[in-house]
N, C-alpha and C positions, 0 to 999 in steps of 0.2 A: 378510472383505468383498467385497472386487472382485479381481479376475483378468481383465487381459489375456494373448491367448494368440494369439502368431505374428500379431498386429494389424496389418493393409497401410492404411494411407488414401490416396486422391489425390482432388485437385480438378481437375478439366477432365483439362489434360494432365500435370500435376503431380504429382509423387508428393512425398510427406509422411510416412510410415512406411512401413518395410518390414520384416514380420516381426519388429514391436517383442511385446516381453512384460514384463509387473511383475507388482504384487501391491499392494493399501494395505490394512493392519490395520487391526482395529476403532479403533484409537488413533492410526492413525500420523498424522503433523503433515509433508504430501510438498509441497515447492516446485518446480513444473513453471518449470524455466529453459530457457530457448536462445532463439537470433538471432530477431530479426524475421523472420515470414514462415517460421517453420520449423514450425509446426504447433499452437503451445500450444493457442490458441482455437478452432480447429477442434476436437481433441482432446477438451477439456472438452464441448464443444457435442455431443461423439458418445456420450462417455459420458452425458453428461445426457438424451439422445434428442432434442435441438432440432435436428438438422440436418436441413433440408427442401430444399436444392440440389439437384437435380436431376442436377447434374453431379457431385456427390459420390457416390466409389464406395471400398467397403471389402472385405476378406476378414480371416477372422481370428473370435476372438470374445472379448466382454467378460461374463464371468459376475459376479454378484454373490449374495449371499448373499437368501435368500427374504425376510425381515424388513427389509432396508436400504432407508433412504428416502433419496431422494440433493435436494437442494437445491441450485441453480446460479444464481450472480449472471453475465450479461454483458457487457460492454464497452457497449453498445448499450441501451438502457432501452426501452420501452413499457408504457405504461398503460392503453393504449386506453380501457374498459370505466370507469377506475377515476379519473378525474381528475375527477369530482364529487366524491365520498368526502372526509370531512376526514382529515387526517395520521393523526390515534388510529384513528378507522374501518378506514383503510387497514393501517396494523398488527394491530389486534385480527382481522383476517382472516387471518393465519398461523393460526392454529387455527380451521380451517373451518367442523368443526362442531360447535365451543363458540361461535362467532360466530352460527352459523344458528341453535343453541337460544337463545343469549341474545336472540334477535329472537324467538321462539315466545314464550319466556317473557312478554317484556313484551306482546306480544299478549294471550297467554291472561290475564295480571294484568287488562288493559283489561278482559277477557270479565265475568272474575271478579267485578268493580266494578260491574257492571251489574247492575239490582233482575232477579234471576232466582227461579226456585225450587226452592228448596234441596233439596225430597224429587225432585225430576224427574230421569229416568236421563238426561237431555244434560247437567244440572250434575255428575252426580255422575260421568259419563265426561270430562268438562272435568277435573273433581279430580283424575282417576288419572291424567289425561295431565299435568298441569302436575305430579301428586307423582312421576310418571317420567321426565319432563324434566329437572325438577331435580336429583334421585338423578344422573342422568347427567350434568347441568351442571358437578355438583359431583367424579365421576371423575374429567370430562375436564381438572380446574386452573380452571374457569371463572370462579370467584371471584378466583382470582390473576389472571386475564387482561387485567384494567385495568393493574392495578400494575406488572406485566411489563412490557406496551406502554411505557406511561410510563417503566417505569426506561430501557428500549432505549433510545427516541428521546428522553431528555435525554442519555443517554451520548453521544449521536450527535449533539448539537448542541442539538437542537429545545425551545422555550421551552413555557412552559405556554399562551400564547398562541399558538404555532406549531398544538398540538396539535387547535384548532378553524379552523384553515386547511382551503382545501379543495387537492387535488393538484396540481391548475393551476396555482394560485398560485407555485409554486414555480418554481425556476431549474434546470438541468436537473441540477445538481450536487446541489442539496436534494433532486431526487427521487432520485437515485441511491443515498442515504443512505435514504429511506423506503423502497426496495426492499431493501438490507440489512439495515434493522431488522425489517421481516418476514419475511427469510432466517433469520436468528437466532433469531427467536421460533417458529420453525418445531420447533424440536430436530429436524434432520433426523440421522439417523445419520453422511452423507457431504456437506460441500459443498465444492462445487467454485465459486471464489473468482478471476475472471479481472479484475483489478488493480483493487480492493476499495479501494485506497489514495487513490486518484486524483484523488477529491472531498471528504477530510476534512482538516480542519487539523490542527494538531499536537495540541489538546488530543483531539479526537475520536478521533484515531489511536493514543494513546495507551490512551483506554477500547476503542478495537476491540483492539489487541493484547492487554489485560487479560483481553479477556472469551474469546477465543479460546484464553487459555494456557489457562483452568479448561471449555474447551469439553468437555464429557462424549462428543465424537462423535470423528469422522476430519476430515481435510479437507486438498484439494490446492489450491494458490495459485499464480495467478501473478502476478506483479509486479517491476516495477524497482526499489522501494525495498529496498535491499540491508539495511539496519538491522534493516525488517521484517519480511525472510525470516532474518536471523540469529536475531533474536529467538524465534521463534515455532517453523522446522522442523528435524524431526529426522532428515529423509530426502530427498533432494533426484533427481528424474528430470530429467535434460537429452536434450532433442532435439537432436541434432547428427549430419550426413551420415545423415537420413533411422532415426536407428537410437533407441533410448532406453536410454538407462546408468545405471543406479541408484547412487547414492555414499550413505553411511549415517552424514550427518551434516547438517548446517548450509550456505549459501551457503557462506560461509567454508573452511569444511574442504571441500565440492565443489571451489572452487579452486585449493587447496591439491594436494586429490588426483589431480585433473586433470591439473595439469601434472607431478605428480610418476607419474604413470599415462602419459604424454605422452614423459617424458625412458627410462623402462623399456622402452617398445616401441619408439623409435627406437634405443637400446641393441641389443635384440634384433635390429633390423633391419639395421644398421649393421654387425651382427656376421656375419649371415648373409650379408653383401654382401663381407666381408672370406673367409669361407669358399669362398664361390664362387667369387671370384677365385683364392684358393690353389688351390683344384681344377683352376680351368682353366688354370693354371699348369702344372700337371702334365701334364694332357692335350696343350695345346699342345705340351709338350718331349716327348713319348714315343710319341704315337700312331704317329707312322712305324714305331717299332721294335718288329719281331716279340717280341720278349722282354717288353715292358712293356705290349701290345696288349691282355692282358686288362685287365689293372690301369688302363689311360689308360680302357677303357669301364665298368669299375663307377663309375668318377670320374665319367662321363659321365652314369651315374645317380644318382648323389649328386645333384651340381647339379640334374638335372631334379626332384629331390625335394625340392629346399630351394627352388627356383623355383615350384614349386607353391605354399606356404606362402608365398613374399616377397610382401608388402603394405606398403607404408610407412604407417607411424599419419599419421591425416588429422588439420587443425589449422585450428583458423579463420583467418579471414585474420586478416593481418600486423599487428602491432601500428605505428599511425601515430602518429607524432609531431608538433605541428602546435605554432607559436609565435606569439603575437600581433605585428602590424607594429609597430614602434620607434615612438613619439613623443614630442615632447621633453616633460618635466617640467615637471608643473604647479608653482605657487606653495604654500605650506606650507598657508594654508589652502583647500582646494577648495569648501569650500561652507558658508555661514550660512543658516539661517531664524533669524528671531526675531518672536516674536504670531504667529505661522501659526494661521489659522483656514478652518476649509472645510465650509461650511455646504451639503445638496442639498435643494431642495423634491420633496415625495414626493407623490403622485398626491391625494391627499386634500387638498390645498393646505399640509399643515402643513411644517415642515423638520426635519431631521434634521442635528443637529452630528455629522460626523467626526473632524475634531480641531478640538480647541478652544485656542489662546492656545499653542501649543507652540514650545520653541526648540531647535536640532539645528546644531551644529558637526561637519564632516567633515574632518579634515587627510590630507595626502598620504602615500598608500601604506597609511591603512586599509580594512579588510578589516570590511565590518560587514552582518549581516544583520539582515532585518527582519521580525519573529516576528508572530504576534498569531492568534486567533482569525478563521474567515470572516466579513467582513463589518465589520471592525473598522478596517479606513482602509490594510492596507498596502500597496495598490493606489494607493490616493491619492496614500498621502505620497510614491510612487517617481515619479508622474506630477508633484509639485508639485517634487520635486527637479530632473527632467530639464526643468522647462517646459512640460509640456505640456499644462497647464490652469491657470486662475486661480483666485482666493484672495486671501486677506484677509494682511496683516501683510507682511514684507520677505525678501525672497531674493537671498544676493547669491552671484554666480559668482565664484571667488578667477581669481587671475591666471593669465594662458596653458592656463586649462583647457578640454581636448576632450573635450567630455562624447558618449558612445553609448548609446543607451538600445534596449531592449529588452524590450516591454510584452508582455502576453497578447495583444493584437489587434494587434498589428505586423503577421500575414500581409497584412492590407489595405494595406497600402502597396507591396505588391509590382507590379509592372508584368504582368499576367495576359494580354499577347501574347509575351513573353520565354520561351525553353527556360528549363530550370532551371539549365542551362550558363552561357546569357548574361545572366541573372541576377545571378550570381557574379561571372561576370566584371566587367559593370559596376560593382561596388562594388570590385573589386579597383584599390587607388592605385597599382601598382607592378607591374610584370614578375616580381620574384619573387612576389608573393600572387597573380599569374595562373597560375603556374606549380604553386603551394600548391592553386586551386580545386579541382580533380578531389579530390584525396586529401582535403579538407575535406569536401565531397559523398559520400565514398566512407565515413568514420567519421560523418557523419549518416544513413547508410542509404539514400543514392541513387548507386548503383551498375549500371555498365552502360549500356543505352539508358533509364536514370530519367534518367539528364542530359538525355535530348533532348525530354523531357514536357512540352508546354506548361503553362504555372501555372498557367492555368485549370482543368487537368486534374486539378490535385492534389487532395487531401482536404483538411482543415481541419486535423489533426497533421502532415501531410507540408507546407503553407505556412509553419506554425508550425516546422518543420525546416529549412526551407530560411530562411528570416527569419533564424533566429540562426544560421544557417552563415554568410548574408551579412555579417553584423553583425562576424562575428569577423575578418574580412579588412579592415574599416577601422581605420585608425590613430585612437585615441585614447587617454587619459590617464585616463580616470574612467569606468568602466564603471558600467549602473547595470540590473539585469536582477531582469525580475519574472514568476518562474517558468519557468527557461530547461528547466528538465530533464522537466516534462509530457509530451514527446512521445519521449523517448530512449528510448534501449534500455542495460543495463548497457554495453557497450563505448565507446557516445557519451558517456556521461557519464565514463566516468574518462578517456578522452582528453580531455573537458571540463576535467574539477578538473584533471587536467594543465597541461594551457595556461593557465588559471586560476592555478594556482598558482605557474608561473612569469610572469605579467603583471607589469609594472613599474609599472602605474598604481595608481589606487585601484577601491575595489569596496564594490556596495552590492547585495546579493543578497535579493530575497524568494521564498524556498524554502519546500515540507514536508518534502523531503528531507533525512534526516536524518542522512546518511553524510555526503553533497554539501555540507551546511552544514560538519559537524565537523571537513572535511576542507582547507577554506581559512578560517572566517570567525575573527577574534579578538575580536569585539566584537558584541554582541546590542542593537540596539534592538526593546524589548516595545512595542507600539502596544496600548492598553488602554484602554476609557472613554474615549478624545477624548484621550488622555496619551502620554507617554514615557517609558519606565524602561529606561536603559538601565546593560547587565551588562558590563563591563569585559576579565574573565578569559577568553574565549570560549563556546562552542556546549556544553562538557562542563560549565563551572561553571552555566553556567544551566539547563540543565535538575537539575541537581541542587539548586539554589536554587528551583525551580520546584515540586521534586516534595517539598522541605522545606516551602514554603506549604501544597502540596495537603495535607499530613499535618498542617499545623497545624491548616489550616482543618476539617479532619476530628475532629481532639481538640477544637475549639469547639464544631464542632456536637453531639458527646458530651456535653459538658458540658452543654453547655444542653439537652440533650434529659433530664440528670437533674438538671437544675434544675425543669424545668419536672415532671417526674414526682412531685419532693418536693415542689413546690407543691402538687399537684395532692392529694396526699395528704388521707385526712378526719382532722381531729385526735380522732376518738373512741377509743376503745379498741383496739389492735390486733388482730385475728382470728388466731386459733391459729396458721395456715399463717405469719403476719408474719416469725416469729424466725429459722424455716429457708428462709424468701424473703432477706431479705436474706443469710444467709449463702451461698446461692447466688448471689445478684448480686453479692459478693465475688468469689465464689472464678471467675465467668465475668471479673468486667474484671480478674482479676489475669490470666487466660488468655488476655484478649484481649492485655491490654497487653504480654505476651510474646511473643505471635506476632507483632502490629506491629511491635517492634520488631525482630524478624527480618525482616519482609516489608522494613522499612527499609532494610535492611541488604542486602538478595539487589537490590533495586532501584538502591539507589547503585553497586552491583559492575555492575548491569547496565547503568549509565548509559556506562561507560569502553567505548569500541570495542575495547580489547583483551581484553574479557570471553568472546566468543563465539572467541578461538581456544585458552581455557582446556581444560584436558582435564576440568574438573567442571562446565561451563557446560550440558550437557544434564539432570546432575543438582540443579543448581541452578534452572532453567527449572522440571523436572517438581517441585522442593518448593516453588517460587512459586506454581504453580496451586494445589497442596494446600491450603499458606495462606490462598487466596482463599476455597476453598469451608469450610475451617472457620471464617475469620470471618466468612461470611454468616452460618453455622447460629450461630453464638455471639450474634452481633450479632440477630438473629431471636428467639434463646430468651432474652436479658436483656429485649428489647422486650414480648415476652410475659410478663414475670414485672414487673416495671416496671409495667405498666398496671394 
């Protein structure tokens, strides 16, 4: 479908790629990885034809098949003239031709309703035009267009009420979801997705994963969500040291293969060094002897030949270890909330109850994840725990608790006049922490001259990373982290996971990164409908239980549909087809039951962090996508016969 041949890219004076070549097939699921600034986003923009910067230079070719269509999701969004459209109207525009025809048909229907002369030539032309438009509308899938759009919007977390809201009324995160919805509905043969998970909650993320697993085309995705990449991708392209290297597996496979490849190349390099040293000793010993001169000269040529191919394998920045400053332990009970209620006033003067009479007790050493859909109240709960906002009820902080809070707006507390390094040093409690400041900055993507930038010159994401890095130098025994991984790359996340894993205090974390949570937490608090549900056996157990509940809800809805269909069935004698229809329904129900059982079994396997290390993981994910498609067909057939 798409091929890059000897592609070189540079922005200004910075070279990003040199002679890169790779292919993407019709059904490939590709993860594009590399450190921040390696050129991942620039490459996606270039493939999509979205680069307008005058400083971008390129050589080489991007070739694609004549019938290939490309859909591109950028990190930065722009709706321009679409702000006044409703969410549903925006999604319907995915099928531009069908959407335009729907407007034309609506206009012609109004004209046909007018008192016209049915014998006139104008009326006949209008009828013919209406008939042609109707056939074209049906051919383009126009009659499914609204249902498809509503299905995708619902999957991404939009309610029926949201369908009628204007685009401009949504926050940036929800506008990004609208962009994702429109892109998915276009059914392009190749999707280019640049950080699609950034603004999704766990429910929407799971829905998007299942949608992409069953997607009929190919996609290239950039993501710092390791679980997302492991579940979806079957090929990995890494941009490193201006080259593109292909690995035939998901992210976990890529990590293992990269380490093995480095060890092999290093062994070859060291072996060549030994050969050169051995040959050089012979030359040094016998070059002055006439009887050995020709042999010495021969070995000199061998040394020169080996040196021509001698190249040390390049390795990414070395691993940096970091540990939190020690703090005196807190009391056994770290925090107690009793009868806590939090209400917000809305613009229309009504109120919204986010948390309703909740209780929570946090014990010393606990590692807790706070999860829930967007808007459920996760950040509000974090702020209440941290004493950042007012509320109704009781909050008791335990004995000797030293709390440190990282919120989504923590960057606003930075001193804008400081340099990055000065801001870090100001937070360091002792000389040991000050010596670590530069290492921590390097781990959070501030290297070299970046450390001397003024805080006011940083982007929003850079300020957020600095605020998090600064917090890691403070002495505390109770950490509350609200979305700490939003602007971190894989390396920074792994460093943070390792540091938090060795932290001897109490942890409360809000995050949508499932690998991050699965690596750290032992307890999950679900915020749902103003209440809290506590799961005490870790994140994987929570995921398993939520999937089981979702499956049970699906079964309940199916039973309700069956009951409704039976209730609507006429009492009069059954038509001739009734018996065969009944048998067909029963057969479909047995098929659905069998396939759903297999699907649930695979989902349970997928919920394990070890799943993607197994040899059969690719076959399982392919089978899962097939099951999704087969079940959709069976559901549609069942509903058609039942009606």
